[in-house]
NUBAKOL-924060 format. One record per residue: residue in one letter; x, y, z of N, C-alpha, C in turn. Coordinates in pm, whole numbers, padded with zeros to 5 digits, always signed. Layout:
N
aXYZXYZXYZ/...
***
This chain:
340
m-02329-00931+00185-02197-00942+00124-02105-01021+00216/r-02034-01119+00160-01950-01206+00239-01806-01156+00235/f-01745-01137+00351-01611-01083+00358-01506-01188+00394/a-01546-01312+00423-01449-01414+00463-01366-01457+00343/l-01236-01475+00365-01148-01520+00259-01167-01669+00234/s-01143-01711+00111-01153-01853+00076-01030-01926+00129/p-01036-02059+00140-00917-02135+00183-00798-02111+00090/e-00823-02096-00040-00713-02072-00133-00648-01936-00107/q-00729-01836-00078-00673-01703-00049-00595-01703+00082/l-00645-01774+00181-00573-01785+00307-00439-01855+00287/d-00439-01961+00207-00314-02033+00179-00216-01944+00103/f-00269-01865+00010-00182-01774-00066-00118-01671+00027/g-00198-01613+00115-00144-01518+00211-00037-01580+00299/t-00060-01702+00342+00038-01772+00426+00168-01796+00350/s+00157-01832+00223+00279-01858+00144+00358-01729+00121/v+00288-01618+00100+00357-01489+00084+00426-01450+00214/r+00360-01474+00326+00420-01440+00456+00546-01523+00481/k+00541-01651+00450+00658-01736+00469+00774-01691+00380/l+00742-01653+00257+00847-01606+00166+00914-01481+00222/l+00834-01388+00272+00889-01264+00326+00967-01289+00455/d+00918-01380+00537+00990-01413+00661+01126-01475+00631/a+01131-01556+00526+01256-01622+00491+01353-01530+00417/g+01302-01418+00369+01383-01329+00286+01459-01222+00362/r+01464-01230+00496+01537-01133+00577+01495-00991+00536/t+01364-00968+00541+01309-00842+00493+01363-00719+00567/p+01374-00719+00701+01428-00599+00767+01565-00558+00715/a+01653-00656+00690+01784-00624+00636+01773-00564+00496/a+01682-00617+00415+01661-00563+00281+01607-00421+00287/v+01520-00394+00384+01466-00259+00401+01576-00161+00436/r+01663-00198+00527+01772-00109+00569+01869-00084+00452/n+01899-00186+00375+01985-00168+00259+01919-00077+00155/w+01790-00095+00135+01717-00011+00039+01724+00136+00084/a+01706+00160+00213+01710+00296+00264+01847+00360+00247/s+01952+00279+00251+02088+00330+00237+02130+00348+00092/g+02043+00310-00002+02075+00326-00143+02124+00201-00210/d+02119+00086-00143+02161-00041-00201+02036-00126-00225/p+01985-00129-00347+01859-00201-00372+01876-00349-00399/r+01997-00401-00397+02019-00539-00443+01944-00642-00359/p+01953-00640-00225+01873-00738-00148+01723-00721-00170/g+01678-00596-00181+01537-00572-00205+01492-00622-00341/r+01576-00601-00443+01540-00649-00576+01538-00802-00580/a+01626-00865-00504+01623-01011-00497+01493-01059-00432/l+01452-00990-00326+01326-01026-00261+01208-01002-00354/i+01210-00891-00426+01102-00862-00521+01097-00968-00631/g+01214-01016-00673+01216-01124-00771+01150-01250-00720/q+01170-01281-00593+01103-01397-00534+00952-01376-00527/l+00911-01253-00493+00768-01223-00492+00707-01238-00631/a+00781-01193-00732+00732-01209-00869+00720-01356-00905/g+00816-01436-00861+00809-01579-00888+00689-01645-00824/a+00642-01588-00713+00523-01640-00646+00394-01583-00705/g+00406-01496-00807+00289-01441-00873+00236-01312-00815/v+00303-01256-00713+00250-01139-00644+00246-01018-00736/l+00352-00996-00813+00359-00875-00895+00270-00882-01019/g+00220-01000-01050+00134-01014-01167-00013-01030-01135/l-00050-01011-01009-00189-01034-00971-00287-00946-01047/a-00253-00820-01067-00344-00725-01131-00322-00717-01282/i-00236-00802-01336-00204-00800-01478-00273-00917-01547/d-00339-00889-01659-00410-00994-01732-00314-01104-01777/d-00369-01225-01788-00282-01339-01821-00221-01327-01960/e-00290-01262-02055-00232-01248-02188-00113-01151-02191/l-00097-01075-02081+00016-00983-02068+00124-01039-01976/g+00111-01165-01941+00213-01229-01859+00181-01234-01712/g+00062-01187-01674+00024-01185-01533-00066-01299-01493/v-00135-01279-01382-00221-01382-01325-00368-01354-01354/g-00404-01225-01365-00543-01189-01388-00632-01219-01270/a-00582-01193-01149-00658-01224-01028-00756-01112-00996/e-00835-01134-00892-00934-01036-00847-00868-00937-00751/p-00930-00818-00733-00875-00720-00638-00858-00775-00497/i-00945-00866-00456-00934-00921-00321-00804-00999-00306/d-00758-01064-00413-00631-01136-00408-00514-01039-00394/l-00526-00924-00460-00425-00820-00446-00419-00771-00302/v-00535-00755-00240-00541-00712-00100-00472-00813-00009/v-00499-00941-00031-00437-01046+00051-00284-01034+00045/a-00231-01014-00074-00086-01004-00090-00032-00879-00022/f-00100-00766-00038-00046-00641+00015-00061-00631+00167/v-00155-00703+00225-00157-00712+00370-00028-00775+00420/e+00017-00880+00353+00141-00947+00393+00263-00860+00363/l+00261-00787+00252+00371-00696+00223+00380-00586+00328/g+00266-00538+00374+00267-00439+00481+00309-00499+00613/r+00270-00621+00638+00311-00688+00762+00462-00702+00769/a+00526-00719+00654+00672-00735+00649+00745-00604+00625/a+00672-00494+00599+00733-00364+00566+00825-00377+00445/a+00783-00454+00345+00867-00481+00229+00901-00352+00155/p+01025-00341+00102+01068-00217+00036+01032-00215-00112/g+01044-00096-00171+01029-00082-00315+00894-00028-00356/p+00882+00013-00484+00756+00068-00535+00656-00042-00571/l+00619-00119-00472+00535-00237-00498+00392-00198-00534/v+00338-00098-00465+00202-00052-00498+00198-00004-00642/e+00297+00074-00682+00300+00129-00816+00319+00020-00921/t+00410-00074-00894+00443-00177-00992+00333-00282-01005/a+00277-00323-00893+00183-00435-00893+00037-00393-00898/a+00008-00265-00872-00132-00223-00862-00163-00104-00951/a-00104+00011-00922-00146+00136-00986-00116+00140-01136/i+00010+00114-01175+00044+00123-01316-00025+00015-01400/p-00033-00111-01354-00111-00207-01431-00257-00165-01450/a-00319-00110-01345-00457-00064-01359-00468+00048-01461/l-00372+00140-01458-00373+00252-01553-00357+00204-01696/l-00254+00127-01722-00224+00088-01860-00332-00002-01919/q-00390-00088-01838-00494-00179-01890-00627-00108-01908/a-00644+00010-01847-00767+00086-01865-00759+00180-01985/l-00640+00201-02039-00625+00288-02156-00671+00215-02282/p-00730+00287-02377-00773+00220-02501-00656+00165-02583/d-00542+00232-02579-00423+00186-02651-00349+00086-02562/k-00346-00039-02602-00286-00144-02520-00137-00163-02545/s-00079-00081-02630+00062-00100-02663+00153-00076-02543/l+00117+00019-02458+00198+00046-02340+00192-00071-02242/a+00074-00130-02226+00061-00247-02140+00146-00362-02193/q+00144-00382-02324+00224-00488-02383+00374-00458-02371/r+00408-00331-02368+00549-00290-02364+00612-00312-02226/w+00534-00292-02120+00594-00287-01987+00546-00395-01889/l+00422-00439-01901+00364-00516-01791+00422-00656-01775/s+00466-00716-01882+00525-00850-01866+00652-00842-01781/g+00730-00736-01798+00849-00717-01714+00813-00696-01569/f+00703-00625-01543+00657-00607-01405+00620-00742-01344/a+00542-00821-01418+00497-00950-01366+00614-01043-01338/e+00719-01035-01419+00836-01122-01401+00932-01070-01295/g+00914-00945-01253+01004-00888-01154+01133-00836-01211/t+01147-00833-01345+01268-00782-01407+01267-00631-01423/a+01151-00570-01404+01138-00425-01413+01044-00376-01304/l+01071-00258-01255+00984-00192-01159+00931-00063-01219/g+00815-00022-01172+00756+00102-01220+00714+00190-01104/t+00712+00320-01129+00662+00414-01030+00586+00524-01103/i+00499+00591-01032+00413+00691-01095+00387+00805-00999/a+00384+00926-01054+00349+01045-00978+00213+01094-01028/f+00120+01110-00935-00009+01170-00967+00003+01319-00933/a+00017+01402-01034+00040+01544-01011-00076+01604-00933/s-00043+01674-00823-00145+01735-00739-00090+01863-00678/p-00179+01959-00645-00131+02081-00582-00064+02056-00447/e-00106+01949-00375-00052+01922-00243+00088+01863-00250/q+00109+01766-00340+00234+01692-00344+00321+01723-00465/g+00267+01798-00563+00343+01824-00684+00364+01696-00763/r+00482+01683-00822+00514+01564-00900+00624+01488-00828/v+00583+01397-00742+00677+01321-00660+00650+01173-00682/a+00756+01097-00710+00744+00954-00737+00833+00876-00641/l+00784+00761-00600+00856+00675-00508+00962+00594-00582/d+01083+00592-00527+01191+00507-00578+01216+00524-00728/a+01213+00649-00772+01237+00676-00914+01380+00643-00954/d+01469+00628-00855+01607+00590-00887+01623+00441-00912/s+01525+00361-00867+01533+00215-00884+01438+00162-00989/a+01344+00243-01033+01241+00197-01126+01287+00214-01271/e+01257+00114-01351+01288+00122-01494+01184+00206-01569/v+01062+00214-01515+00955+00291-01578+00908+00396-01479/v+00917+00523-01517+00872+00634-01433+00768+00711-01512/l+00649+00728-01456+00539+00794-01525+00486+00911-01443/i+00425+01006-01513+00349+01114-01450+00209+01112-01508/a+00109+01105-01422-00031+01116-01463-00080+01254-01422/d-00111+01336-01524-00147+01475-01499-00267+01510-01584/g-00387+01508-01521-00508+01540-01595-00538+01437-01702/a-00543+01484-01827-00578+01396-01939-00453+01350-02013/q-00337+01354-01948-00214+01314-02013-00130+01223-01922/v-00056+01134-01986+00041+01051-01916+00175+01064-01989/h+00279+01095-01913+00413+01110-01968+00508+01011-01901/t+00612+00971-01973+00727+00915-01904+00801+01030-01837/a+00890+00998-01745+00952+01105-01666+01092+01066-01623/h+01165+01164-01576+01296+01142-01516+01303+01215-01383/r+01385+01166-01294+01394+01227-01162+01479+01353-01168/t+01444+01449-01083+01516+01576-01080+01576+01608-00944/g+01532+01542-00838+01588+01571-00707+01527+01482-00600/l+01603+01459-00495+01557+01376-00384+01469+01458-00291/v+01357+01398-00247+01264+01462-00154+01268+01386-00023/r+01283+01457+00086+01294+01393+00217+01163+01325+00255/s+01175+01202+00307+01059+01127+00357+01084+01088+00501/i+00976+01080+00579+00990+01037+00718+01032+00891+00726/d+01005+00814+00620+01047+00674+00612+01168+00666+00520/p+01287+00639+00573+01407+00635+00489+01399+00532+00376/a+01318+00428+00395+01305+00326+00291+01211+00368+00179/r+01141+00478+00196+01058+00535+00089+01136+00650+00026/r+01211+00620-00077+01298+00717-00141+01216+00795-00245/l+01180+00916-00209+01094+00999-00293+01179+01092-00379/f+01133+01114-00503+01204+01201-00596+01104+01291-00668/s+01142+01416-00684+01067+01501-00775+01100+01457-00918/v+01000+01463-01006+01017+01413-01143+00965+01517-01242/a+01020+01512-01362+00980+01602-01469+00942+01520-01591/a+00847+01571-01670+00791+01497-01782+00888+01486-01897/d+00881+01373-01966+00957+01350-02089+00859+01327-02204/e+00846+01203-02246+00765+01168-02362+00616+01157-02325/l+00531+01216-02407+00386+01198-02393+00349+01060-02447/v+00289+00975-02361+00258+00839-02404+00108+00813-02411/a+00026+00901-02353-00119+00882-02361-00188+01015-02335/e-00293+01041-02412-00377+01157-02387-00514+01131-02449/g-00612+01209-02406-00745+01193-02460-00851+01187-02352/d-00974+01176-02395-01087+01180-02302-01093+01059-02210/e-01034+00948-02253-01039+00827-02170-00935+00828-02059/v-00834+00912-02071-00723+00908-01975-00765+00943-01833/p-00847+01048-01808-00885+01077-01669-00952+00961-01597/d-01038+00888-01668-01102+00772-01604-01000+00664-01573/a-00904+00643-01663-00800+00544-01638-00712+00585-01521/v-00681+00713-01512-00601+00764-01400-00676+00746-01269/a-00808+00771-01270-00888+00754-01148-00888+00608-01103/v-00900+00516-01197-00894+00373-01162-00758+00338-01104/a-00652+00392-01165-00517+00364-01116-00497+00418-00975/f-00544+00539-00950-00529+00597-00817-00604+00514-00713/d-00727+00475-00743-00805+00397-00647-00744+00259-00624/t-00689+00199-00728-00624+00069-00711-00500+00081-00624/g-00422+00187-00646-00306+00211-00562-00345+00240-00418/a-00449+00320-00399-00495+00352-00264-00546+00227-00193/l-00612+00138-00265-00659+00011-00206-00541-00072-00158/a-00437-00083-00241-00318-00160-00202-00249-00094-00083/c-00247+00038-00079-00186+00109+00033-00264+00082+00162/a-00397+00082+00153-00479+00051+00271-00449-00089+00323/a-00430-00184+00230-00395-00321+00271-00259-00324+00340/q-00163-00248+00287-00033-00239+00353-00046-00184+00495/l-00128-00082+00511-00148-00023+00643-00207-00124+00740/l-00305-00201+00694-00364-00302+00782-00260-00406+00821/g-00180-00451+00724-00076-00549+00755+00028-00494+00851/a+00068-00368+00830+00165-00307+00921+00107-00293+01061/g-00022-00260+01069-00086-00251+01201-00087-00386+01272/r-00113-00493+01198-00109-00627+01257+00031-00660+01308/a+00133-00624+01230+00270-00652+01271+00306-00574+01398/l+00264-00450+01406+00291-00369+01525+00220-00424+01648/l+00097-00471+01630+00025-00531+01741+00095-00658+01788/d+00140-00742+01694+00212-00864+01731+00340-00831+01807/a+00412-00729+01759+00537-00691+01824+00512-00640+01965/a+00409-00557+01981+00378-00502+02113+00331-00611+02208/t+00250-00704+02158+00201-00813+02241+00316-00904+02285/g+00404-00936+02192+00518-01021+02227+00610-00955+02328/y+00632-00825+02313+00719-00754+02407+00653-00745+02545/a+00522-00723+02546+00450-00712+02673+00453-00843+02751/k+00467-00953+02683+00472-01083+02751+00607-01110+02815/q+00713-01050+02761+00846-01081+02813+00906-00969+02899/r+00861-00846+02879+00916-00733+02957+00851-00732+03095/k+00933-00731+03199+00880-00740+03335+00900-00609+03412/q+00800-00577+03493+00806-00467+03589+00739-00514+03718/f+00799-00482+03829+00746-00522+03959+00726-00673+03969/g+00816-00746+03902+00818-00891+03915+00722-00967+03826/k+00653-00900+03734+00563-00972+03644+00560-00904+03507/p+00521-00977+03402+00518-00919+03268+00425-00798+03263/i+00465-00696+03188+00381-00575+03181+00248-00603+03111/g+00242-00711+03033+00117-00747+02969+00008-00788+03067/e+00044-00814+03191-00056-00850+03290-00123-00727+03352/f-00069-00608+03327-00130-00487+03380-00251-00448+03296/q-00357-00409+03364-00483-00381+03295-00469-00269+03192/a-00390-00167+03223-00376-00055+03130-00315-00101+02998/v-00216-00190+03004-00153-00241+02883-00249-00332+02807/k-00319-00418+02881-00417-00506+02817-00522-00426+02741/q-00573-00321+02805-00679-00241+02744-00630-00170+02619/k-00508-00118+02626-00452-00047+02510-00438-00141+02390/l-00387-00260+02413-00369-00355+02304-00502-00410+02255/a-00597-00423+02346-00731-00467+02304-00796-00363+02214/d-00777-00235+02244-00832-00128+02159-00770-00132+02020/v-00641-00162+02014-00574-00173+01885-00634-00288+01805/l-00653-00402+01868-00710-00518+01800-00849-00487+01748/i-00930-00421+01828-01066-00386+01784-01060-00295+01662/g-00972-00195+01666-00961-00104+01553-00921-00174+01424/l-00826-00265+01432-00782-00340+01314-00892-00433+01264/d-00961-00498+01356-01070-00589+01317-01186-00515+01252/l-01212-00392+01295-01321-00314+01236-01281-00257+01100/a-01152-00232+01080-01106-00179+00951-01104-00286+00843/e-01079-00409+00881-01063-00517+00783-01184-00534+00691/p-01308-00537+00741-01422-00552+00650-01436-00437+00551/l-01399-00315+00591-01405-00203+00499-01304-00221+00385/l-01189-00279+00417-01088-00308+00315-01140-00412+00217/y-01200-00518+00268-01253-00622+00182-01368-00569+00096/r-01453-00486+00155-01564-00429+00077-01510-00345-00039/a-01409-00265-00011-01351-00183-00118-01297-00270-00231/a-01235-00381-00195-01183-00472-00298-01296-00532-00381/l-01408-00564-00315-01519-00629-00385-01602-00532-00469/t-01589-00402-00445-01668-00303-00520-01582-00220-00614/m-01465-00268-00650-01377-00191-00738-01438-00166-00876/g-01528-00250-00918-01592-00232-01048-01726-00164-01041/e-01763-00110-00927-01895-00051-00908-01887+00101-00892/a-02003+00166-00893-02008+00312-00885-01958+00365-00752/t-01963+00282-00648-01920+00327-00514-01771+00308-00490/r-01695+00279-00595-01553+00247-00580-01477+00353-00501/g-01486+00478-00542-01410+00584-00477-01444+00600-00331/r-01573+00597-00302-01617+00609-00162-01566+00495-00078/d-01576+00374-00129-01536+00257-00051-01385+00250-00032/v-01310+00288-00135-01164+00290-00121-01123+00394-00017/s-01183+00512-00022-01149+00616+00076-01184+00572+00217/a-01297+00505+00234-01334+00455+00367-01232+00353+00417/a-01184+00268+00326-01083+00168+00365-00951+00235+00402/v-00909+00334+00324-00783+00403+00353-00791+00472+00489/l-00902+00539+00515-00917+00607+00644-00917+00510+00760/a-00997+00404+00749-01009+00309+00860-00878+00236+00886/c-00814+00190+00779-00687+00118+00795-00577+00211+00842/g-00577+00334+00792-00476+00430+00836-00490+00465+00982/d-00614+00489+01027-00636+00522+01168-00600+00404+01258/a-00638+00283+01216-00609+00165+01297-00458+00140+01305/a-00389+00156+01193-00244+00136+01194-00174+00243+01278/h-00224+00366+01271-00166+00474+01351-00185+00445+01501/q-00302+00397+01537-00328+00360+01676-00235+00247+01719/a-00213+00151+01630-00122+00040+01661+00020+00090+01679/a+00062+00185+01596+00197+00239+01606+00217+00312+01739/r+00120+00393+01779+00130+00465+01906+00136+00368+02023/a+00051+00266+02019+00048+00170+02129+00178+00091+02135/a+00228+00047+02018+00353-00030+02016+00469+00053+02070/l+00473+00179+02034+00580+00265+02082+00571+00285+02233/q+00450+00303+02283+00432+00322+02428+00465+00196+02506/v+00428+00080+02454+00457-00046+02522+00607-00072+02525/h+00675-00043+02415+00820-00068+02409+00900+00034+02488/g+00845+00152+02509+00920+00254+02581+01034+00310+02499/a+01143+00348+02565+01252+00419+02499+01316+00338+02387/i+01316+00205+02398+01380+00125+02293+01307+00141+02160/g+01178+00171+02166+01101+00188+02044+01143+00307+01961/y+01211+00403+02021+01253+00523+01950+01381+00502+01869/t+01455+00397+01897+01587+00381+01836+01575+00329+01694/a+01654+00389+01603+01651+00348+01463+01706+00207+01445/e+01792+00163+01537+01852+00029+01525+01753-00082+01556/y+01647-00050+01628+01548-00150+01665+01447-00164+01551/d+01414-00288+01514+01332-00311+01395+01193-00247+01403/l+01143-00222+01522+01011-00159+01535+01005-00030+01456/s+01117+00042+01448+01118+00171+01379+01082+00158+01232/l+01108+00042+01170+01076+00024+01029+00927+00034+01004/w+00849-00018+01099+00704-00013+01085+00647+00122+01131/l+00706+00180+01231+00658+00310+01280+00668+00416+01170/t+00783+00423+01104+00799+00522+00999+00717+00486+00875/k+00703+00357+00848+00625+00315+00732+00479+00356+00746/v+00421+00333+00862+00282+00369+00885+00263+00519+00873/t+00353+00596+00933+00341+00741+00928+00344+00791+00783/a+00431+00734+00702+00441+00777+00562+00322+00731+00479/l+00277+00608+00499+00171+00554+00416+00036+00621+00441/r+00016+00678+00559-00114+00740+00588-00150+00851+00491/s-00049+00916+00434-00077+01024+00339-00015+00999+00202/a+00040+00880+00180+00108+00851+00054+00011+00849-00064/w-00110+00803-00040-00211+00795-00146-00333+00879-00108/g-00307+01004-00079-00413+01097-00042-00417+01117+00108/t-00428+01241+00149-00434+01273+00291-00568+01229+00350/p-00576+01211+00482-00705+01181+00543-00813+01283+00508/d-00777+01410+00499-00875+01512+00462-00928+01491+00322/l-00841+01452+00229-00886+01425+00093-00986+01310+00090/h-00957+01204+00163-01046+01088+00161-01178+01117+00234/r-01172+01196+00340-01298+01236+00404-01383+01320+00308/a-01319+01407+00233-01392+01490+00137-01454+01403+00027/r-01383+01300-00017-01438+01211-00120-01559+01135-00067/i-01552+01090+00057-01666+01021+00115-01785+01114+00129/a-01761+01235+00179-01869+01333+00196-01933+01366+00062/h-01852+01384-00042-01906+01414-00175-01992+01299-00226/a-01945+01175-00208-02021+01060-00255-02154+01047-00182/l-02152+01070-00052-02276+01060+00025-02373+01171-00015/r-02320+01290-00038-02405+01401-00080-02468+01373-00216/e-02389+01318-00308-02441+01282-00440-02548+01174-00429/a-02529+01079-00339-02628+00973-00320-02759+01029-00268/v-02753+01124-00174-02874+01186-00120-02947+01264-00228/v-02871+01340-00308-02934+01418-00417-03001+01325-00517/s-02933+01213-00548-02990+01119-00645-03118+01056-00591/q-03119+01022-00464-03239+00963-00404-03355+01062-00402/r-03326+01187-00375-03432+01288-00376-03489+01310-00516/g-03398+01299-00615-03442+01319-00751-03530+01209-00803/t-03517+01088-00749-03598+00974-00793-03720+00950-00703/a-03728+01028-00593-03840+01007-00499-03973+01060-00558/
***
């Protein structure tokens, strides 16, 4: 299996990165956290104009109809920039859900607005661990709850505290029933895995950004008359971070390439775990290299530190993903024994 990106995909990732760099993303993130979504919505509109929000939406619904690997390329850059808003939900999870349902009327009703950036969507996957909590339900035009074999529209009922101020979480309650039946659980599973894949890509991108920040700071911060990056302990720490990110990347690409196969859940969970662990390692190293300045909310490093901490469990806890991998491996062993 080949994991190298094509020249077109590399160029697309570069163009998304330039757009985010030019969009003053840290300022938009801080405004979003304070309850002012206008700069963030303007940035999201630019992303939609570049085709990012329509990657997972079929062309007949106003999207691009791209492959999952293209979605990963975009979300790595979104994570690298710590972009605000319910981007995973709008560009990945809800499009996957609606297009997997047998009734296409909901997809026709909402997805063209998502692709154009004129509407945002968010979704709560009801679970005993998290209840019914949706990201940015105050800014999204479409709020959904996926609960078992049913999908409802929803309204927010209260603000839920998040470690990342830019991730505005809300408890939500069901309104109109918009989908039910035997096909819904499979569609919900596809939506969850698509969202988890995009989240893993965000984590990898955030880890890359943290490594770049730590490396740049280590080159300019001096102790005992020379840059701290020349000390072996700092070099080794940053090298370990790079190795972790480089080892996680192929697992992310594999998950994208197997989204239509039976191993989808296992591969997505492996990607989430690997990217989450690598990003967490990058966050710890970046904080240690920066020292006390890294703790301050005014310093931009904090935007990535809190983002990584929140994203590690946003689409399933590490324990949940380890359990999914263990179950898949156990099923594979049983199946092999049965055919032996």
